[in-house]
Residue frames relative to the residue before (quaternion, step in Angstrom):
aa qw qx qy qz dx dy dz
X 1.0000 0.0000 0.0000 0.0000 0.00 0.00 0.00
X 0.4368 -0.7016 0.5074 0.2439 3.55 -0.94 0.93
X 0.4616 -0.6570 0.5194 0.2924 3.57 -0.98 0.86
X 0.2986 -0.7538 0.5627 0.1614 3.54 -1.04 0.81
X 0.3410 -0.7044 0.5643 0.2630 3.57 -1.24 0.32
X 0.6869 0.4105 -0.2667 0.5371 3.59 1.22 -0.43
X 0.3766 -0.7401 0.5160 0.2102 3.55 -0.65 1.12
X 0.2947 -0.7269 0.5935 0.1805 3.56 -1.07 0.81
X 0.2064 -0.7811 0.5810 0.0987 3.55 -0.86 0.99
X 0.5597 -0.6061 0.4505 0.3413 3.56 -1.23 0.46
X 0.7979 0.1393 -0.0454 0.5847 3.56 1.07 -0.76
X 0.0746 -0.7647 0.6391 0.0340 3.51 -1.18 0.74
X 0.2262 -0.7270 0.6278 0.1620 3.55 -1.22 0.54
X 0.2162 -0.8347 0.4921 0.1195 3.56 -0.11 1.27
X 0.5397 0.5870 -0.4250 0.4283 3.58 1.24 0.26
X 0.6664 0.4427 -0.3100 0.5137 3.61 1.27 -0.08
X 0.5489 -0.6372 0.4320 0.3258 3.56 -0.98 0.84
X 0.6629 0.5202 -0.3294 0.4260 3.62 0.87 -0.86
X 0.6762 0.4660 -0.2983 0.4864 3.59 0.94 -0.82
X 0.6484 0.5175 -0.3267 0.4529 3.58 0.95 -0.83
X 0.6378 0.5155 -0.3164 0.4768 3.57 1.01 -0.82
X 0.6428 0.5202 -0.3136 0.4668 3.59 1.02 -0.81
X 0.6382 0.5224 -0.3263 0.4619 3.59 1.01 -0.76
X 0.6597 0.4931 -0.3068 0.4769 3.58 0.93 -0.88
X 0.6435 0.5186 -0.3192 0.4637 3.59 0.95 -0.86
X 0.6394 0.5235 -0.3187 0.4643 3.59 0.96 -0.86
X 0.6738 0.4934 -0.2956 0.4639 3.59 0.91 -0.91
X 0.6291 0.5187 -0.3336 0.4731 3.58 1.02 -0.77
X 0.6657 0.4890 -0.3123 0.4692 3.58 0.91 -0.85
X 0.5904 0.5603 -0.3646 0.4524 3.60 1.02 -0.72
X 0.6752 0.4968 -0.2894 0.4621 3.58 0.92 -0.93
X 0.6406 0.5268 -0.3213 0.4571 3.57 0.97 -0.83
X 0.6732 0.4876 -0.2903 0.4741 3.58 0.89 -0.96
X 0.6298 0.5433 -0.3289 0.4472 3.56 0.99 -0.85
X 0.7134 0.4334 -0.2442 0.4935 3.58 1.09 -0.71
X 0.6443 -0.5769 0.3041 0.3993 3.59 1.28 0.13
X 0.4311 0.7042 -0.4667 0.3170 3.60 1.23 0.15
X 0.2911 -0.7438 0.5803 0.1590 3.55 -1.19 0.63
X 0.4559 -0.6912 0.4862 0.2793 3.59 -0.75 1.04
X 0.7944 0.2813 -0.2257 0.4887 3.57 -1.01 0.84
X 0.7083 0.3829 -0.2456 0.5398 3.57 1.21 -0.45
X 0.7957 0.2809 -0.1209 0.5228 3.55 0.80 -1.08
X 0.7984 0.0148 0.0004 0.6019 3.61 1.21 -0.41
X 0.2750 -0.7476 0.5880 0.1405 3.52 -1.31 0.49
X 0.7086 -0.3859 0.3478 0.4775 3.56 -1.34 -0.02
X 0.6747 0.5114 -0.3043 0.4365 3.56 0.83 -1.02
X 0.6170 0.5409 -0.3440 0.4566 3.59 0.98 -0.79
X 0.6975 0.4840 -0.2830 0.4462 3.56 0.75 -1.08
X 0.7037 0.4479 -0.2852 0.4721 3.60 0.89 -0.82
X 0.5833 0.5430 -0.3774 0.4717 3.61 1.09 -0.54
X 0.6700 0.4856 -0.2946 0.4781 3.59 0.92 -0.90
X 0.6372 0.5367 -0.3258 0.4470 3.59 1.02 -0.80
X 0.6501 0.5010 -0.3124 0.4783 3.57 0.94 -0.86
X 0.6367 0.5274 -0.3265 0.4580 3.61 1.00 -0.77
X 0.6428 0.5126 -0.3173 0.4726 3.58 0.99 -0.84
X 0.6819 0.4823 -0.2948 0.4642 3.58 0.86 -0.93
X 0.6467 0.5191 -0.3257 0.4543 3.59 0.97 -0.80
X 0.6522 0.5216 -0.3130 0.4524 3.59 1.00 -0.80
X 0.6861 0.4896 -0.2785 0.4604 3.58 1.14 -0.59
X 0.5494 0.6305 -0.3929 0.3823 3.60 1.24 -0.29
X 0.4086 -0.6811 0.5510 0.2561 3.53 -1.08 0.77
X 0.5137 -0.6337 0.4666 0.3417 3.60 -0.98 0.71
X 0.5453 -0.6007 0.4689 0.3493 3.56 -1.17 0.60
X 0.2476 -0.7859 0.5512 0.1311 3.54 -0.96 0.82
């Protein structure tokens, strides 16, 4: 099993930004590992969180 850099928690509260960001980061890392990426070599914490913020920003509705 590949070591992860993003900790998996038993419970998340998707109404909080920190937990939601952690869930997205975890899912992104799952995809990277599934495709053969190695933590620390192919990506870093900063990479995963930058991508997570981009995903969340893309999902936001514009202010009306």
